[in-house]
N, C-alpha and C positions, 0 to 999 in steps of 0.2 A: 479422533487424535489430538491428545492435546499435548502433545510435544511440537516445542518452539523449533525445534531443532529441522522437522520435517513439514515445518510451513514455512522456514527457510527455503529448505528445496525445492517445494513449488513456486517460491517467489523466482527461484535463479530458473526455473524450466520456466516461467510467461515469460521471464527476459531474451529468451531467447529468440522471443518473437516482438522484440524489439522494433519498429520503424522510427530508427533517430538519425538518420542521412546528413544532421545540423550539429547537432551536437557530441555526437558519434561516443552518448553514453547513454548506454541501456538500462533500464530500470524493472523490477516486475513486482508484481505485490499478488499476496492471497491471504484470502478472508478466510478464517475457520466460519463455518458456520454453526448452529448450535442442534442440528445431526450430524455433525463431524465433516460433510461434505467440504469441500474446497472449492471455491470461487474464483477466480486468479485474472492481471491484468497489465497490460504490457504497458511499458509508455508510448505514445504515436505522434509525432513531431511534422507538423506543416509549414509550407516555405514561410508562412507568414503566423512568424513564431508564435504571433498571441494565441493564435486559434488553436497549440499543443495542446495534447493530454495527459496528463501524468498519469503513470502503472495503478496509483492508489486509486483515484478517480474513474478510472476506466473501469477496474473492480466491482468497485462500489456502484455505480453506474448500472454492472450487468444485476449485481443482488438487488435492485432495485427494482430495473425494467423486468424481472422476475419474480417480483410480490415479494421478498426476502431481504429485505431492508433491517429491520427491528433484528433479524435471525444473524450477522454479526457476532460472534464473541471474540475473536481474535484478528490479528492485523499483523503480517510478515513480508518484510520488502529490503529490497537488495539492489544496489544499484556499480555501476564503474566502468570505463571508459572500457569502449569496445576495439576489441584487438581486429587485424584482417582479415580473420573472421567472420566477424560481427558478433561475437560472445565478451560478455560483461567481464571485464578482468578486473583486480585488486583486492587487498586484505582487512578492506578499514569501513569498517559498517559505515550505512549509509541511511539516514533518517528521512522521514518524510517533509518536503518543504512545507513554507507557511499556508498555501492555499490550500494542502494537501489535509493539514493538520485542521484546519477548521471542516474539509468534506467530511473528513473520518470522524469529528465529534459531529455533525449535525446527524451522523448513523449512529453513533452510541448514545448520544442525548434521546433520537428514537426506538432505541431497545432498551434505555435504562440503564446503561454499562458504563463504565470508566474502563474503555478497553486496554486490554498489554497492546501493545505496537513491538512486535521484535525486529530489529533492524538488524538488518547483518550484511557478511559480505558480502563481492560477488564470488569468491575462493576462500576456501578455508571455513574455518568453524569459529571467526570470532562475532562476536554476536553479542548485543546493548539489549534490553527490556525495559522497559519505561512504561507505565501508566498513560493515557494520552491525555489525564490529567497534569502530570509533568511534561508535557509537550507543549501544550496550550493551556495554562493557568488563566483562572476570568475568562473563559471561553463564552463568546457569543453563539447563541442556539437555538431552538427551538423553545426550549421554554423562558426564554427571554421575553416570549412573543405569547406565552400558552398556549403554548402548543406541544402538546408529550403523549 
């Protein structure tokens, strides 16, 4: 699968599992792996806000736990305010937060790729695509520590 829209659809499906009772903002992420499979994640909030996990981080940690960190070739992310049924809403594309950009950079540098990041809207087909290097120029990562 190389279709960014299909990756965004997978992120939308993941957002349906978001645990976001505090912000009421659901986020889903989907990672395209080098074998064409998809790993997803949804945000998971905690009453102690600082312990919350972003969808992108959940997905990347899931890939890493399966020994697949270096196999990520693209990421899709969506997000939006939750409606009464808990579904993400909105037609504006959402991009990863700064913390997630750094986490994505870790995976990207380990894989030796400037990952495409497809940022989609919770509803509709509005999407923007960036290279990670555009979202996080001059990033600090494993290469700066002599690891790669």
